C-alpha positions as CSV (number, residue, x, y, z in Angstrom):
1,M,33.2,155.2,-11.2
2,P,30.7,155.5,-14.0
3,I,31.8,156.2,-17.7
4,R,30.4,158.7,-19.2
5,K,28.9,157.4,-23.2
6,R,30.2,158.8,-26.0
7,M,28.8,160.4,-29.4
8,K,27.9,157.6,-31.5
9,M,29.7,157.1,-34.8
10,F,29.6,156.0,-38.0
11,Y,32.3,153.4,-40.1
12,R,32.3,151.5,-43.2
13,S,32.6,148.1,-42.2
14,K,36.0,146.0,-44.0
15,R,36.7,142.2,-43.5
16,L,39.9,141.5,-42.3
17,D,41.5,138.0,-42.5
18,F,42.6,137.7,-38.7
19,Q,40.9,136.0,-36.1
20,S,41.3,136.3,-32.5
21,G,40.8,133.0,-31.5
22,G,38.8,134.9,-28.2
23,D,37.2,138.3,-27.7
24,P,35.7,139.6,-31.2
25,I,38.1,142.3,-31.9
26,V,37.8,145.6,-34.2
27,V,40.6,148.1,-35.7
28,I,40.8,151.5,-36.1
29,R,42.9,153.7,-37.7
30,E,44.9,154.8,-34.6
31,K,44.5,158.8,-35.1
32,E,40.8,158.7,-35.5
33,A,40.1,156.4,-32.8
34,E,42.1,159.2,-30.6
35,N,40.1,162.0,-31.3
36,Q,36.7,160.1,-30.3
37,G,38.2,159.2,-27.1
38,I,38.5,155.2,-27.9
39,M,41.6,153.9,-26.7
40,P,43.4,150.2,-27.2
41,G,41.3,148.0,-24.9
42,D,38.6,149.7,-24.9
43,K,34.8,147.5,-25.1
44,V,32.6,149.4,-28.2
45,F,29.2,148.5,-29.3
46,L,28.7,147.8,-32.9
47,Q,25.0,147.8,-34.1
48,W,24.9,147.2,-37.7
49,N,20.5,147.2,-37.8
50,K,18.3,145.8,-35.3
51,K,19.1,142.2,-35.0
52,K,23.1,142.7,-36.3
53,S,25.0,144.2,-33.0
54,I,27.7,143.0,-31.0
55,V,30.3,144.3,-28.5
56,A,34.5,144.0,-29.7
57,I,37.6,145.1,-28.6
58,V,39.7,147.7,-30.3
59,Q,42.9,147.8,-31.1
60,Y,44.8,150.2,-33.2
61,T,46.1,150.5,-36.6
62,N,48.0,152.4,-39.2
63,S,47.6,150.2,-42.3
64,K,44.7,147.5,-42.4
65,V,41.7,150.2,-42.5
66,N,41.4,153.6,-44.1
67,F,39.9,156.7,-42.0
68,G,36.2,156.2,-41.6
69,E,36.4,152.2,-41.6
70,V,36.4,149.6,-39.0
71,G,38.2,146.6,-39.2
72,L,36.5,143.5,-38.5
73,F,38.3,140.1,-37.5
74,K,36.3,137.1,-38.7
75,E,34.6,135.8,-36.3
76,I,32.7,139.0,-36.4
77,W,32.1,139.3,-39.8
78,Q,31.2,135.4,-40.5
79,K,28.9,135.3,-37.0
80,K,26.9,138.5,-38.6
81,D,27.2,138.1,-41.9
82,I,28.6,141.3,-42.9
83,I,29.6,142.4,-46.0
84,D,32.8,145.2,-46.7
85,G,31.2,148.2,-47.0
86,D,28.4,148.0,-44.5
87,V,27.8,151.2,-41.9
88,A,28.1,150.1,-38.3
89,K,27.5,152.7,-35.4
90,V,30.0,152.6,-32.6
91,A,29.6,153.7,-29.2
92,L,31.9,153.4,-26.6
93,E,30.8,150.7,-24.3
94,S,33.3,150.4,-21.5
95,R,36.8,151.2,-20.7
96,P,39.1,148.1,-19.4
97,E,39.3,147.5,-16.1
98,S,42.9,148.7,-16.2
99,I,41.7,152.1,-16.9
100,K,39.1,152.1,-14.2
101,A,41.8,151.2,-11.6
102,I,44.0,154.0,-12.9
103,N,41.3,156.5,-12.0
104,K,40.7,154.7,-8.6
105,K,44.4,155.6,-7.6
106,L,44.7,158.8,-9.0
107,L,42.1,159.5,-6.4
108,G,43.5,158.6,-3.5
109,H,42.1,154.7,-3.1
110,N,44.1,151.5,-2.6
111,L,43.8,148.7,-5.0
112,S,43.1,145.4,-4.8
113,Y,45.3,142.5,-6.5
114,D,43.0,142.1,-9.6
115,E,43.0,146.1,-9.8
116,T,46.4,146.1,-10.1
117,Y,47.5,142.8,-12.2
118,S,44.8,144.5,-14.8
119,I,47.4,147.3,-14.6
120,M,50.6,145.2,-14.8
121,A,49.0,143.1,-17.7
122,D,47.9,145.7,-20.1
123,I,51.0,147.4,-19.5
124,S,52.9,144.1,-20.8
125,S,50.9,143.6,-23.8
126,G,50.7,147.3,-24.8
127,K,46.9,147.5,-24.2
128,L,48.1,150.7,-22.3
129,G,49.6,152.8,-24.2
130,K,52.6,155.7,-23.1
131,I,49.9,158.5,-21.3
132,E,48.2,156.1,-19.7
133,T,51.3,154.5,-18.5
134,T,52.3,157.9,-17.2
135,Y,49.3,158.6,-15.1
136,Y,49.7,154.9,-13.4
137,V,53.4,156.3,-12.9
138,A,52.0,159.4,-11.4
139,S,49.5,158.0,-9.4
140,G,52.1,157.3,-7.1
141,F,52.0,160.7,-5.7
142,A,48.6,161.1,-4.8
143,K,49.1,158.9,-1.9
144,A,51.3,156.7,-0.4
145,Y,51.1,153.0,-1.1
146,T,50.7,150.7,1.3
147,M,52.7,147.7,2.3
148,L,49.7,145.2,1.1
149,E,49.9,147.3,-2.3
150,L,53.7,147.0,-2.7
151,Y,52.7,143.4,-2.6
152,Y,50.3,143.1,-4.7
153,M,52.1,145.3,-7.5
154,T,55.2,143.2,-6.8
155,R,53.6,139.9,-7.5
156,A,51.7,141.0,-10.4
157,M,54.3,142.5,-11.9
158,A,56.4,139.1,-11.7
159,M,53.4,137.4,-12.4
160,C,53.2,139.1,-16.0
161,G,56.5,137.9,-17.5
162,E,58.5,134.7,-17.2
163,M,59.5,133.0,-14.1
164,I,62.1,131.2,-13.3
165,N,62.1,129.0,-10.8
166,S,65.0,126.8,-9.5
167,K,64.8,123.9,-6.8
168,I,67.9,124.9,-5.7
169,K,68.8,128.1,-2.9
170,V,69.4,131.0,-5.0
171,V,71.6,134.5,-4.0
172,D,72.0,138.0,-5.0
173,K,73.1,141.0,-4.7
174,H,71.3,144.4,-5.7
175,S,72.2,148.2,-5.5
176,I,69.5,150.9,-6.0
177,G,71.9,152.7,-8.5
178,G,72.2,156.5,-8.6
179,I,75.8,157.2,-7.4
180,P,78.8,157.2,-9.9
181,G,80.6,154.1,-10.8
182,N,79.6,151.6,-7.8
183,R,79.9,148.6,-10.3
184,T,80.2,146.2,-7.1
185,T,77.5,144.0,-8.6
186,M,80.3,142.7,-11.0
187,I,82.7,142.0,-8.6
188,V,80.4,140.3,-6.1
189,I,78.4,138.2,-8.4
190,P,82.1,136.2,-9.8
191,I,83.4,135.9,-6.1
192,I,79.7,133.8,-4.9
193,A,79.9,131.9,-7.8
194,S,83.5,131.0,-7.3
195,L,82.5,129.7,-4.1
196,G,79.4,127.3,-5.9
197,L,76.7,129.4,-5.0
198,Y,74.0,129.8,-7.5
199,I,73.7,133.9,-8.2
200,P,71.5,134.4,-11.4
201,K,71.7,137.8,-12.3
202,A,68.9,140.2,-14.2
203,S,69.4,143.4,-14.3
204,S,67.9,147.1,-15.4
205,R,69.9,149.3,-17.7
206,A,70.2,152.6,-16.9
207,I,67.4,155.0,-15.9
208,T,69.1,158.4,-14.7
209,S,72.9,157.5,-14.2
210,P,75.4,157.0,-16.8
211,S,75.4,153.1,-16.9
212,G,73.7,150.3,-15.2
213,T,74.8,146.9,-14.7
214,A,73.5,145.7,-17.9
215,D,75.1,148.6,-19.9
216,T,78.5,147.8,-18.5
217,M,78.3,144.3,-18.9
218,E,77.3,144.6,-22.1
219,V,80.8,145.9,-23.0
220,L,82.2,142.4,-22.0
221,A,79.3,140.4,-23.4
222,P,76.0,140.1,-24.6
223,V,73.7,140.3,-22.0
224,E,70.1,139.9,-24.0
225,H,69.5,135.9,-23.6
226,P,66.2,133.7,-23.8
227,V,65.5,131.7,-21.0
228,K,66.9,128.7,-21.8
229,K,70.1,130.2,-22.5
230,I,70.4,131.6,-19.4
231,N,69.4,128.3,-17.5
232,E,72.6,126.9,-20.0
233,I,74.3,129.8,-18.9
234,V,73.6,129.5,-14.6
235,R,73.9,125.7,-14.4
236,K,77.5,125.9,-16.6
237,T,78.9,128.6,-14.4
238,H,76.4,129.0,-11.2
239,A,76.2,132.6,-12.7
240,C,74.7,135.0,-15.2
241,L,74.9,138.7,-16.3
242,V,72.1,139.3,-18.0
243,W,69.3,142.2,-19.0
244,G,66.2,141.6,-17.2
245,G,64.2,143.1,-20.2
246,G,65.5,140.7,-22.6
247,V,63.7,137.4,-21.1
248,N,60.8,139.1,-20.2
249,L,60.9,139.5,-16.2
250,A,58.7,141.6,-15.2
251,P,58.1,142.9,-18.6
252,A,55.8,146.1,-17.1
253,D,58.6,147.3,-14.9
254,D,60.7,147.7,-18.2
255,K,57.8,149.8,-19.8
256,I,57.3,151.9,-16.3
257,I,61.1,152.4,-16.5
258,R,60.9,153.9,-19.9
259,I,58.0,156.0,-18.8
260,E,60.3,157.1,-15.7
261,K,63.3,157.8,-17.7
262,R,61.6,160.3,-19.4
263,L,60.5,162.1,-16.8
264,S,63.7,161.6,-15.1
265,L,61.6,160.5,-11.8
266,E,61.3,157.6,-9.9
267,T,59.8,156.7,-6.9
268,H,61.1,155.1,-3.7
269,D,58.3,152.3,-4.1
270,K,58.4,152.2,-7.4
271,M,62.1,151.5,-7.3
272,I,61.1,149.0,-4.1
273,V,58.4,147.5,-6.6
274,S,60.6,147.1,-9.6
275,I,63.5,145.3,-7.6
276,M,61.9,143.0,-6.0
277,A,59.7,141.8,-8.8
278,K,62.8,140.6,-10.7
279,K,64.0,139.4,-7.4
280,V,60.4,137.0,-7.3
281,A,60.4,136.1,-10.9
282,M,64.3,134.6,-10.6
283,G,63.5,132.9,-7.9
284,V,65.8,134.2,-5.4
285,D,65.9,133.2,-1.9
286,Y,68.8,135.4,0.0
287,L,68.9,138.8,-1.1
288,I,71.9,141.7,0.0
289,I,70.6,145.6,-0.9
290,D,73.1,147.9,-1.4
291,L,71.7,151.3,-0.5
292,P,73.7,154.1,-0.7
293,Y,72.2,157.6,0.1
294,G,73.2,160.9,0.7
295,E,72.9,164.9,-0.6
296,T,73.5,164.1,-4.7
297,A,72.5,159.9,-3.9
298,K,69.0,158.6,-5.5
299,V,68.2,158.4,-1.9
300,H,68.9,161.7,0.2
301,S,69.3,160.6,3.9
302,L,69.6,157.9,6.7
303,K,66.2,157.9,7.8
304,I,64.7,158.2,4.6
305,A,67.2,155.1,3.7
306,Q,65.9,153.3,6.8
307,K,62.2,153.6,6.3
308,I,62.9,152.0,2.4
309,A,65.3,149.3,4.3
310,K,62.1,148.3,6.1
311,K,60.2,148.0,3.2
312,F,62.6,145.9,1.5
313,V,63.2,143.5,4.5
314,S,58.6,143.2,5.0
315,L,58.5,143.1,1.4
316,G,60.7,140.2,1.5
317,K,59.2,138.3,4.2
318,M,55.7,138.5,2.3
319,F,58.2,136.7,-0.5
320,N,59.7,134.5,1.5
321,I,62.9,135.9,0.6
322,K,65.5,136.6,3.3
323,V,66.3,139.9,2.9
324,K,69.3,142.6,4.3
325,V,69.9,145.8,3.6
326,I,73.4,147.6,3.4
327,T,73.0,151.3,4.3
328,T,76.2,153.5,3.2
329,Q,76.6,157.3,3.1
330,A,77.9,158.5,-0.1
331,K,79.4,161.4,-1.1
332,E,81.4,160.3,-4.0
333,P,81.6,158.1,-6.7
334,I,82.7,154.1,-6.1
335,G,85.7,153.7,-8.6
336,A,87.1,155.5,-10.7
337,G,85.1,155.3,-14.3
338,I,82.1,156.4,-14.7
339,G,80.3,155.2,-18.2
340,P,80.0,151.8,-19.7
341,A,83.5,151.0,-20.6
342,L,85.1,152.8,-17.8
343,E,83.0,151.2,-15.1
344,A,83.7,147.6,-16.7
345,R,87.4,149.0,-16.8
346,D,87.4,148.9,-13.3
347,V,85.7,146.1,-13.1
348,L,88.4,143.4,-14.5
349,R,91.2,145.9,-13.0
350,V,89.3,144.7,-9.3
351,L,89.5,140.9,-10.7
352,Q,92.6,140.7,-12.4
353,R,94.6,142.3,-9.9
354,H,95.6,145.3,-11.8
355,E,97.9,147.9,-9.9
356,L,95.3,150.9,-10.9
357,R,92.2,148.9,-9.9
358,P,90.2,150.9,-7.1
359,L,90.6,150.0,-4.3
360,D,87.1,151.8,-2.9
361,L,85.3,149.7,-5.5
362,E,87.2,146.3,-4.0
363,R,86.5,146.8,-0.4
364,K,82.8,147.9,-0.8
365,A,82.3,144.6,-3.3
366,V,84.2,142.1,-0.9
367,L,81.8,143.9,2.3
368,L,78.7,143.0,0.0
369,A,80.1,139.5,-1.0
370,G,81.1,138.4,2.6
371,K,77.5,140.2,4.0
372,L,75.2,138.0,1.2
373,L,77.9,134.8,2.7
374,E,76.8,135.4,6.2
375,L,73.4,135.8,4.9
376,K,72.9,132.6,3.7
377,K,74.9,130.9,6.3
378,F,77.6,129.5,4.2
379,C,79.9,131.2,6.7
380,R,80.1,132.2,10.6
381,R,78.9,136.1,11.3
382,G,82.4,138.2,10.6
383,H,83.7,135.4,8.8
384,G,82.4,136.5,5.0
385,K,84.8,139.0,4.4
386,K,87.5,137.5,4.6
387,I,86.7,134.3,2.2
388,A,85.5,136.8,-0.3
389,E,88.8,138.6,-0.3
390,K,90.8,135.4,-1.1
391,Q,88.5,134.5,-3.6
392,L,90.1,138.0,-5.5
393,L,93.8,137.5,-4.3
394,V,93.8,133.4,-5.2
395,G,92.3,134.7,-8.7
396,A,89.1,132.5,-8.3
397,A,87.2,135.2,-9.1
398,W,88.6,136.6,-12.5
399,E,88.5,132.5,-13.8
400,K,84.9,132.8,-12.2
401,M,84.3,135.7,-14.3
402,S,85.8,134.6,-17.3
403,E,83.7,131.5,-17.9
404,I,80.6,133.7,-17.2
405,I,81.7,136.1,-20.0
406,K,82.4,133.3,-22.8
407,A,79.3,131.5,-21.9
408,Q,77.2,134.5,-22.5
409,G,78.8,135.1,-26.0
410,G,82.0,137.5,-25.2
411,C,85.5,137.3,-24.7
412,S,87.1,135.6,-21.7
413,T,90.6,136.8,-22.8
414,I,90.3,140.2,-22.8
415,K,92.1,142.4,-20.1
416,A,91.8,145.7,-18.9
417,D,93.3,147.9,-20.9
418,E,91.9,146.8,-23.4
419,V,88.8,148.0,-23.0
420,A,87.6,151.7,-24.0
421,I,90.7,151.5,-26.5
422,G,90.4,154.4,-29.3
423,A,87.9,156.9,-27.3
424,L,88.8,161.2,-27.6
425,H,89.7,162.3,-24.1
426,Y,89.8,165.7,-22.8
427,E,91.5,166.7,-19.6
428,I,89.7,169.0,-17.0
429,H,92.2,170.5,-14.1
430,A,92.4,172.2,-11.2
431,K,92.3,176.4,-11.5
432,K,93.8,176.4,-8.2
433,S,95.2,174.8,-5.4
434,G,93.8,173.3,-2.5
435,R,91.1,170.6,-1.0
436,I,88.7,169.0,-2.4
437,V,85.5,169.2,0.2
438,H,83.0,168.6,-2.3
439,L,82.1,165.8,-5.2
440,D,78.9,166.3,-6.7
441,N,77.6,162.8,-8.1
442,R,74.3,164.7,-9.9
443,A,77.1,166.9,-11.8
444,I,79.1,163.7,-13.2
445,N,75.7,162.5,-14.0
446,E,74.9,164.9,-16.3
447,I,78.4,165.5,-18.1
448,C,78.2,162.0,-18.5
449,V,75.2,161.8,-20.4
450,N,76.2,164.5,-22.5
451,L,78.9,163.0,-23.7
452,G,76.6,160.0,-25.0
453,A,76.6,157.5,-21.8
454,P,75.2,155.3,-21.9
455,H,74.2,154.7,-25.1
456,D,78.0,155.5,-26.4
457,K,79.4,152.8,-24.5
458,V,83.1,154.8,-24.3
459,S,81.4,157.7,-23.2
460,G,82.0,158.8,-19.8
461,I,84.4,159.8,-17.3
462,H,87.8,158.6,-15.3
463,M,88.0,160.7,-11.6
464,H,92.0,161.0,-10.4
465,C,91.2,162.9,-7.6
466,R,88.8,161.7,-4.3
467,L,87.1,163.8,-2.1
468,Y,89.4,165.6,0.8
469,D,92.5,164.7,-1.7
470,K,94.9,167.9,-1.8
471,I,95.1,169.7,-5.2
472,N,98.2,171.6,-6.5
473,K,96.6,174.2,-9.6
474,G,97.1,172.6,-13.0
475,A,96.1,169.4,-11.6
476,K,94.2,166.5,-13.5
477,L,90.7,166.6,-11.7
478,Y,88.8,164.2,-14.3
479,T,89.0,162.8,-18.3
480,L,85.9,163.1,-20.4
481,Y,85.7,160.1,-22.7
482,A,83.7,160.7,-26.2
483,E,82.9,158.4,-29.2
484,S,82.7,161.2,-31.1
485,Q,84.5,165.4,-31.5
486,G,80.6,166.6,-31.4
487,R,79.7,164.5,-27.8
488,L,83.3,165.6,-26.9
489,D,82.3,169.0,-27.3
490,L,79.3,168.9,-25.2
491,G,80.2,166.8,-22.7
492,R,83.0,169.9,-22.1
493,L,80.1,172.2,-22.6
494,A,78.6,170.6,-19.9
495,A,81.6,170.3,-17.8
496,K,82.0,174.4,-17.8
497,N,78.4,174.6,-16.6
498,N,78.7,172.0,-13.7
499,T,81.4,172.3,-10.5
500,V,82.4,168.6,-10.3
501,A,85.3,169.5,-7.7
502,D,84.5,171.8,-4.7
503,I,88.2,173.4,-4.1
504,K,89.3,175.4,-1.0
């Protein structure tokens, strides 16, 4: 697609004491460049006279040059013998390949691997800003991605960051998210690692929910570590629970996630790529995907869930990763706590065999751990669940989690009831007697976000009721938790405007 030539602008030259070590670079004030339609990464043609000209790559600055000036890196002013104040005529030469590729995708065309890589590389390096990245995020709505495009996106996203290639076989479990609570990963990881298998976990932070695995683990231990430290943790404990964005794994993904969070959207294809890119980067060989579906879940129906599952399995084959997807209907939260600290408390209660542990969370974690053991052929089909249950019962899973917490810099002796102490709280009671016929996951998420989750770790909701429970008027339905009175007031207002439990 041809680029229309822009108007020529005149700038006074300013010599900068920087060297690019590669392509010639010039810098222009950000606002001035934007006004002229010049973006970071664009190539511009600079001409001082008939004998002095050069094509250079533009970068933005807010301090190195004044308005009306173009800053020249050493390679340019030394080679062309330019002095401060020399007037340069500047015209847009061409757009970066990534911009051309985004334009192409917006027009509904399929992209090659090189085109896809140019986008991921420029998002990762910052050459593409928020606006350009937003257009790329939106481009998936113009035309559905082919499986080959999903492969290209996944591969490019992984290749633009750090790759952790292990000589040993690595297993993993991942939930697509969207269901309040559902912190099964933090139970599955220590169960599997306690059996001697390697299961390093790099998770995302929450996108549209009150907490992600990384947000919840951060309550117990730091989740941002360099790759060298992660390798040490994994060698020592056979596992880790870290934030993928903290180790430059698929760095474009985290920038795309921030855009999606602002837009409150995430396409299913982008979700698949986001998950699989991190698995490729982590060198995963066997993967269990937890894919809940339901009216108020990320995935609304079993039919859509089955289509997504096929894509996960197909994409896994392209990378030689054995993938099994577990689809489950989700009508209510998993566990009692929703929000980083309250979910961490649930996890500890299960691992430490607390009398108040949420049994639904325990059952689902054991099911997923068992399926992963069978996928790896650690045991015969149908035997994984019993093995996983035993690791919880004998305390091996908690012992392993304690090791992981300590290795990541947390307190390995923390007790479940020590979490979320000191938070302000407010109880919501039933206004009538009856049976709970519906629990609204979206309403729960909205209230939690208003309470301050996931940023405020102690904020969230503790559920006292389950779907189909018989409830008397005045009974506790759920408790709001917040870090400050202001946040608690906002949560109460959100609770007034949302019906969490429908009683009939």
